[in-house]
C-alpha positions in Angstrom: -29.5 -22.9 20.6 -30.6 -24.0 23.9 -30.3 -21.4 26.7 -29.3 -23.1 30.0 -29.4 -21.5 33.4 -25.6 -20.9 33.6 -25.7 -19.2 30.2 -28.6 -16.8 31.3 -26.6 -16.2 34.7 -23.7 -14.9 32.8 -25.5 -13.1 30.1 -27.5 -11.4 32.9 -24.2 -10.5 34.6 -22.9 -9.1 31.5 -25.8 -6.8 31.2 -25.4 -5.6 34.7 -21.5 -4.9 34.1 -22.5 -3.1 30.8 -25.0 -0.9 32.5 -22.7 -0.2 35.4 -20.7 2.1 33.3 -20.5 3.3 29.8 -17.5 5.6 29.8 -14.4 4.4 28.4 -11.0 5.9 29.0 -8.4 3.8 27.1 -4.9 5.0 27.4 -1.9 3.6 25.3 -2.3 0.1 24.7 0.7 -2.2 26.2 2.2 -5.0 24.2 -0.1 -8.0 24.2 1.1 -11.4 25.2 0.2 -14.6 23.5 -3.2 -15.6 24.5 -3.5 -17.6 27.7 -5.0 -21.1 28.0 -6.0 -23.3 30.9 -8.4 -23.7 33.6 -10.4 -21.0 35.1 -8.0 -21.1 38.2 -4.9 -21.0 36.2 -6.1 -18.2 34.1 -7.3 -16.3 37.4 -3.9 -16.9 38.9 -2.4 -15.3 35.7 -4.8 -12.3 35.9 -3.8 -11.9 39.9 -7.6 -12.6 40.6 -8.6 -14.7 43.4 -12.0 -16.1 41.7 -15.2 -16.0 43.6 -17.0 -19.0 41.8 -20.5 -18.4 40.6 -21.2 -21.6 38.2 -19.4 -24.8 38.2 -20.9 -27.1 35.6 -19.8 -29.5 32.8 -20.2 -27.0 30.0 -19.1 -23.6 31.6 -17.4 -22.5 34.9 -17.9 -18.8 36.0 -16.1 -16.6 38.7 -16.2 -13.0 39.7 -12.9 -11.2 39.9 -12.1 -7.8 41.3 -9.6 -5.2 40.2 -9.4 -2.5 42.7 -13.1 -1.3 42.9 -13.8 -2.8 39.5 -15.3 -6.3 38.9 -15.3 -8.5 36.1 -16.4 -12.1 35.2 -14.1 -14.8 34.0 -15.6 -17.8 32.4 -14.2 -20.9 30.7 -16.0 -23.4 28.4 -15.8 -27.2 27.8 -15.9 -26.6 23.9 -15.2 -23.8 21.4 -18.6 -24.0 19.7 -20.2 -23.7 23.3 -18.0 -20.4 23.8 -18.9 -18.9 20.5 -22.6 -19.8 21.1 -22.5 -17.9 24.5 -20.6 -15.0 23.3 -23.0 -14.5 20.3 -26.0 -14.6 22.7 -24.4 -12.5 25.3 -23.5 -9.6 22.9 -27.3 -8.9 22.7 -26.6 -7.4 26.1 -24.0 -4.8 25.1 -20.6 -4.5 27.0 -17.1 -5.5 26.2 -15.7 -9.1 26.0 -12.0 -10.3 26.2 -12.0 -13.5 24.3 -9.3 -16.3 24.3 -9.6 -20.0 23.4 -12.2 -21.6 25.6 -12.5 -18.6 27.9 -13.9 -15.1 28.0 -13.8 -12.1 30.4 -16.6 -9.6 30.7 -16.5 -6.2 32.0 -15.6 -2.7 31.2 -13.4 -1.8 28.6 -10.6 -0.4 30.6 -10.5 -3.2 32.7 -10.4 -5.6 30.1 -7.7 -3.5 28.3 -5.7 -3.9 31.5 -6.4 -7.9 31.8 -5.5 -8.2 27.9 -2.0 -7.2 29.0 -1.7 -10.3 31.2 -3.9 -13.0 29.3 -3.7 -11.9 25.7 -6.9 -12.4 23.8 -9.2 -10.1 21.6 -11.5 -7.5 22.6 -15.2 -7.9 21.2 -18.0 -5.4 21.9 -21.6 -6.2 22.2 -24.5 -4.4 20.4 -25.2 -0.9 21.8 -28.6 -0.4 22.2 -28.6 3.2 23.7 -28.2 4.9 20.3 -25.5 7.0 21.9 -22.2 4.8 21.7 -19.2 4.4 24.1 -16.6 7.0 24.2 -13.6 5.4 22.7 -15.1 2.2 21.4 -13.7 -1.1 20.9 -12.0 0.1 17.6 -9.4 1.8 19.4 -6.0 0.1 20.2 -6.3 -2.6 17.4 -9.3 -4.4 19.0 -12.2 -5.5 17.0 -16.0 -5.7 17.1 -16.2 -9.2 16.0 -19.3 -8.7 14.0 -21.5 -7.7 16.9 -23.8 -5.6 14.6 -25.3 -8.8 12.8 -22.8 -9.3 10.0 -23.5 -12.9 9.7 -22.0 -15.0 12.7 -23.4 -18.6 12.7 -24.1 -18.5 16.2 -27.4 -16.2 15.8 -30.9 -17.9 15.8 -29.8 -21.5 15.2 
């Protein structure tokens, strides 16, 4: 996989968000709607976010959104394959990822759980390199880790 500047920018931002707060405080999970689709702007509108555009390229579009004091990244992709390759590379930085078709949101678990109530999608967790784990984890509330611990995803090492 060829790493491009937009991919590095989003992966770096994911790392920053992952390091910003490790605590997790997931309450009861609300009903999850069907997974949203559409442009970055339409997804942001459903999330009630005014997107601060960071990257606007042919293969990836990325914006920063705020929910109160919390920030998260919302990114859309031109292809499913491009999205999956990006996610597999970004998971090495840890963190939490809310994944829909051709879009991903990156941020703290509690923010993404709330966002999941608006956009649907699946919560995935990156690799935890600290050796200490996160309280609560991505396994709570029906989420899954998407094979983040090297269980054979095709996006690695290609």
